[in-house]
C-alpha positions in Angstrom: -8.3 77.2 116.2 -7.2 73.9 117.2 -6.6 73.7 121.2 -3.6 72.4 122.7 -4.2 69.4 124.9 -0.6 69.9 126.5 -0.2 73.4 128.7 3.5 73.7 130.3 5.4 72.1 132.3 5.6 72.0 136.3 7.7 71.3 138.4 7.7 68.0 141.0 8.8 69.9 143.6 8.0 74.1 144.3 5.1 73.4 142.0 6.2 76.3 140.0 5.1 75.9 136.1 6.0 76.8 132.6 5.4 77.5 128.9 5.4 74.0 126.8 9.1 74.5 125.4 12.5 72.7 125.3 13.5 72.8 129.0 15.4 69.6 129.3 17.8 71.0 132.9 14.9 70.5 135.3 13.2 73.6 137.5 15.8 76.7 137.7 13.3 78.5 140.1 14.5 75.7 143.2 17.6 74.5 142.0 20.4 74.4 144.9 23.9 73.0 144.4 22.6 69.6 145.5 19.1 69.4 144.0 17.9 69.8 141.0 13.9 68.6 140.3 12.2 67.2 137.2 9.6 68.7 135.3 6.6 67.0 134.5 4.1 67.8 131.5 0.9 69.8 132.4 -2.3 68.5 130.1 -5.4 70.3 130.2 -7.6 66.9 131.8 -11.0 69.1 131.4 -10.7 69.2 127.5 -9.1 65.2 127.6 -11.9 63.7 129.7 -14.3 64.5 126.5 -12.1 63.0 123.9 -11.1 59.7 126.0 -12.9 56.3 127.3 -12.0 52.9 128.4 -13.5 51.6 125.3 -11.9 53.5 122.6 -8.6 52.9 124.1 -9.6 49.2 123.8 -11.0 49.5 120.4 -7.6 50.7 119.4 -6.0 48.2 120.8 -5.0 46.3 117.8 -3.5 48.7 115.3 -2.1 52.2 117.1 0.7 50.9 119.8 1.6 53.2 122.3 -0.4 56.0 120.4 -3.6 54.3 121.0 -3.3 56.7 124.1 -2.4 59.5 122.3 -4.6 62.0 123.8 -2.8 61.3 127.0 0.5 62.0 125.4 2.6 65.3 124.8 2.8 64.8 121.2 -0.4 67.1 119.1 0.1 66.7 115.9 -0.7 63.0 114.7 1.8 63.2 111.5 4.9 63.5 113.9 3.9 60.3 115.8 6.4 57.8 114.9 6.2 54.4 115.2 7.9 51.3 115.0 5.3 48.8 116.6 6.1 49.6 120.3 3.6 48.7 123.0 1.2 46.2 123.6 3.5 44.2 125.4 2.4 41.0 127.2 1.5 40.5 130.7 2.4 37.3 131.7 0.6 35.5 134.7 3.6 33.3 135.9 2.1 30.6 137.6 5.5 28.4 137.9 7.7 31.0 139.4 4.3 32.0 142.0 4.3 28.4 142.9 7.5 28.8 144.0 7.9 32.2 145.7 4.6 31.4 147.3 2.8 34.4 145.3 -0.9 33.7 143.6 -1.1 36.8 141.6 2.3 37.4 139.7 2.3 39.0 136.4 5.7 39.7 134.4 5.1 43.0 132.0 7.6 41.6 129.4 9.0 45.1 127.5 11.7 43.1 125.9 9.1 42.3 122.9 9.3 46.3 122.1 11.2 46.9 118.5 14.6 47.0 120.3 14.1 44.6 122.7 13.8 47.1 125.4 11.0 49.1 127.6 13.4 52.3 126.3 11.2 52.2 122.9 8.4 53.5 124.7 10.4 56.7 125.8 12.0 57.1 123.0 9.4 57.0 120.3 7.8 59.9 122.5 10.2 62.3 122.5 11.5 61.9 119.0 8.3 62.5 118.3 8.1 65.5 120.1 11.2 66.4 118.9 9.5 66.2 115.4 6.8 68.8 116.8 9.2 70.9 118.0 11.5 71.3 114.4 14.6 68.9 115.7 17.2 67.7 113.3 20.0 66.2 115.6 18.8 63.9 118.5 21.4 63.2 121.2 21.9 60.9 124.4 24.5 59.6 126.4 24.6 55.8 127.3 25.7 53.0 127.3 22.9 50.3 126.3 19.2 50.4 125.9 18.3 54.2 126.0 21.5 55.0 122.6 19.4 51.8 120.7 16.1 53.0 121.1 17.1 56.6 120.2 19.7 55.7 117.2 16.4 53.6 116.0 13.6 56.0 116.3 16.0 59.1 114.8 16.2 56.9 112.0 12.5 56.2 111.5 11.8 60.1 112.3 15.2 61.0 109.0 16.9 62.4 112.3 20.7 62.5 112.8 21.6 61.2 116.3 25.1 61.1 117.6 25.2 59.0 121.2 28.2 59.4 123.6 29.3 56.5 125.3 32.2 54.9 127.1 35.1 52.6 125.6 33.9 49.7 127.6 30.4 49.4 125.7 29.5 45.6 124.8 30.0 44.9 121.5 26.2 44.0 121.3 25.0 47.6 122.1 27.5 48.9 120.2 26.1 47.3 116.8 22.4 48.1 118.2 23.0 51.6 118.3 25.8 51.5 115.1 23.4 49.6 112.9 20.6 52.3 112.7 23.4 54.6 111.6 24.1 56.6 114.7 27.3 58.4 114.8 28.8 57.2 118.2 31.5 58.7 120.1 33.5 57.0 123.0 34.1 59.6 126.1 37.0 58.4 128.8 34.6 59.2 131.4 30.9 59.3 132.6 30.6 63.0 133.1 32.6 63.9 130.1 30.3 62.0 128.0 27.5 64.8 130.0 29.7 67.9 129.4 30.1 67.6 125.5 25.9 66.8 125.5 25.3 69.7 127.6 27.2 72.0 125.1 26.0 70.3 121.9 21.8 71.2 123.6 22.9 74.7 124.9 24.7 75.6 121.6 24.0 73.6 118.2 20.3 72.7 119.5 20.8 69.8 119.9 17.5 68.0 121.1 17.9 65.3 123.8 16.2 61.9 124.5 18.1 61.5 128.4 19.9 63.2 130.5 22.7 65.1 131.1 22.0 67.3 134.2 24.0 67.3 138.1 23.8 66.9 140.8 20.8 65.0 140.5 19.3 63.7 136.5 16.2 65.2 134.7 16.3 63.9 131.7 13.7 64.6 128.8 10.5 65.2 130.7 8.4 64.5 127.3 9.9 61.5 126.2 9.4 60.0 130.1 5.1 60.0 129.4 5.7 57.3 127.3 6.3 55.0 130.2 2.7 56.4 131.0 1.4 54.1 128.6 3.0 50.7 130.6 0.2 51.5 133.3 -2.2 52.0 130.8 -1.9 48.2 129.1 -1.5 46.9 132.3 -4.6 48.6 134.3 -6.6 46.9 130.7 -4.5 43.7 130.8 -5.9 43.2 134.4 -9.8 43.9 133.4 -9.0 47.3 135.0 -7.8 46.2 138.5 -5.3 47.4 140.0 -1.4 45.9 141.0 -1.4 45.9 144.5 2.9 46.4 143.9 4.6 47.3 140.7 8.6 46.5 140.8 10.5 48.7 138.1 14.1 48.1 137.7 15.7 51.4 138.6 18.9 54.0 137.9 17.9 57.6 137.1 13.8 56.7 137.9 12.5 57.2 134.7 10.4 54.6 134.2 9.4 54.6 138.2 7.9 57.9 137.8 6.4 57.3 134.0 4.2 54.1 135.3 3.2 56.5 138.2 2.2 59.0 136.0 0.0 56.5 133.9 -1.6 54.8 136.9 -2.7 58.6 138.2 -3.9 59.4 135.1 -6.1 56.3 134.6 -7.1 56.6 138.7 -8.0 60.7 137.9 -10.4 59.7 135.0 -12.2 56.9 136.9 -11.0 54.1 135.3 -9.3 52.3 138.2 -10.4 52.2 141.3 -6.7 52.2 143.7 -3.3 52.9 143.2 -0.1 50.4 143.3 3.0 50.7 145.6 6.2 51.6 143.6 9.3 49.7 144.3 12.7 50.7 142.8 14.9 47.6 142.2 18.5 48.7 143.1 21.9 47.7 142.7 23.7 47.6 145.7 24.9 51.1 145.2 21.4 51.9 146.5 21.0 56.1 146.0 17.4 56.1 146.5 17.3 53.6 149.2 20.2 55.5 151.0 18.0 58.8 150.1 14.6 57.5 151.8 17.0 56.3 154.6 18.3 59.6 155.3 14.8 61.4 154.8 16.4 63.2 152.1 14.7 65.6 149.7 17.2 64.8 147.3 19.3 62.0 146.1 22.7 62.7 146.7 26.0 60.1 145.1 27.2 57.6 146.6 29.9 55.5 146.0 30.3 53.8 142.9 30.1 49.8 142.8 30.5 47.2 140.2 27.5 45.6 139.1 26.6 43.0 136.3 23.4 45.4 136.1 24.5 47.6 133.8 21.4 49.4 132.6 20.9 50.2 136.0 24.5 50.6 137.6 23.9 54.1 138.5 25.1 56.3 141.6 22.4 58.7 141.9 18.7 59.0 141.2 16.1 61.6 140.6 13.9 63.6 142.4 11.0 62.3 140.9 12.0 58.6 141.5 12.4 59.9 145.2 9.2 61.7 145.1 7.3 58.6 142.9 8.8 55.9 145.9 7.2 58.3 148.9 4.0 59.4 146.9 2.8 55.7 146.5 3.6 54.5 149.6 6.5 52.3 148.0 10.0 51.1 148.5 13.8 50.9 147.1 14.7 47.8 147.2 18.5 47.0 146.5 20.1 43.6 145.5 23.0 41.9 145.3 24.7 40.7 141.9 24.1 37.1 143.4 20.5 37.8 144.0 19.9 39.2 140.8 21.8 36.0 139.1 19.2 33.7 141.1 16.2 35.4 140.0 17.4 36.2 136.1 17.8 32.1 136.0 14.7 31.1 137.9 12.7 33.3 135.4 14.2 31.4 133.1 13.8 28.3 134.0 10.4 28.5 135.5 8.9 30.9 133.1 11.0 31.0 130.1 11.6 34.4 130.0 15.5 35.3 129.5 15.9 39.0 131.0 19.4 41.1 131.0 20.4 41.3 134.8 19.0 44.6 135.0 15.8 43.2 134.4 15.8 40.5 136.2 16.3 42.5 139.6 12.8 42.8 139.4 12.5 39.6 139.6 15.6 39.9 142.9 13.8 42.7 144.1 10.1 40.7 144.8 12.3 37.6 145.9 13.5 39.6 148.8 9.8 41.5 149.9 8.6 37.6 150.1 11.3 36.6 152.2 10.5 39.7 154.3 6.5 39.2 154.7 6.2 42.3 153.1 4.2 41.1 150.6 0.9 39.2 150.7 0.5 35.9 149.4 -2.9 37.0 147.6 -1.7 40.3 146.5 -1.5 41.3 142.6 2.4 41.9 141.8 3.4 42.6 138.8 7.4 42.9 137.7 8.5 45.1 134.5 10.9 43.3 132.8 12.6 45.8 131.0 15.0 43.7 128.2 15.9 41.1 126.9 19.3 38.7 128.2 20.6 39.0 124.7 21.9 42.2 125.5 24.1 41.4 127.6 25.4 37.9 128.4 28.5 38.4 129.7 27.1 37.0 133.0 25.7 33.4 132.1 28.4 33.0 129.1 28.0 29.3 127.6 29.3 26.2 128.9 31.0 24.6 126.7 30.8 20.7 126.8 32.8 18.1 124.8 31.3 16.6 121.7 30.3 13.2 122.0 30.3 10.1 120.0 27.0 9.0 118.1 27.1 5.7 120.6 24.1 4.9 123.3 26.4 4.7 126.1 28.4 7.5 125.5 25.0 9.5 125.3 23.9 7.5 128.7 27.4 8.3 130.7 27.1 12.5 129.7 23.7 12.9 130.8 24.8 11.5 134.2 27.8 13.1 134.6 27.1 16.4 133.2 23.3 17.1 134.3 22.9 14.2 136.8 20.0 12.6 134.3 19.4 8.6 134.6 18.3 7.7 131.5 
């Protein structure tokens, strides 16, 4: 009989362990009216150590996407490993922007190259695959953006029905992305209302969640979060198994932050890398993680809502796993303003040719702030995660329409001078 690599789930807060199963509402043992802790996947690392090597992962790199790291992911049976070609995204050294910021080793991990143009593809690839292993028939999520598009796409590939609870204000681009894959999209009048309906569908109808629906803190799908580990694995390979000093992740509920940190820990524990990075959560000005750290809290309390152009990370609460990641990695939570995000978005496009979603540009904005405050040294290796493409939401940078000119040289000269201050 084949021995399982996955041996259970464990609470990140109290350490309680549970058999592997469909637990999506965090740890029941230490739950209070203020705290609900995430569960994480437990593996038989002794068994896995005899199965893997750096050379094995590198040998698979050209043809297997995230599943080339399958021994460190929670899906046991190869036949359930759904793929759309996610992963293997480039790590780009930003020479131009680095010079502007005074950093010699600034890198971008460009997750906009994934099948639905965001890093949520890694989470949903693994979550939906694990759902198939569980025998799930309907996938569900509450979202206004990238998570919905990725859930819909991977559910379609898996032959699974998909129901997405969203808000009436969802952008046309995101709505099309969810609907085109065949998802049944349900607008709900309030953010909390989406979770109420989703919880009932999970608990009473047996639907399979790829995202969170819990209060007072989000817990998510512990299996899907494991997909983000592959970002860390790839970064380690792309840096020839050197470890970044800093990894900056746009953060709301903290699944990406924790998943990437877990990946670096895996490679460190197997001896593939010699050190661990400091993790930075790039937040909007709501900053629930920065608030919790400032107050020394063991949980993340809700903060007042504020509008932000960074819709994908505009959350007023975060997770226990995000808070723990920052503390364990000796990292930071760095709030940034909409103005800083827009500046970073434009600078990344101008100097490096990368058009990032506003939420993604928050990682660059956070780096700019940390450099200004002398918290990052010029020789340190800094990796910013760009989570999604700017084409997902062009509203903050709507195109500037200019008047057409006649095809005459003198008009062209005047046009360039007037609108671009460019002398021909």
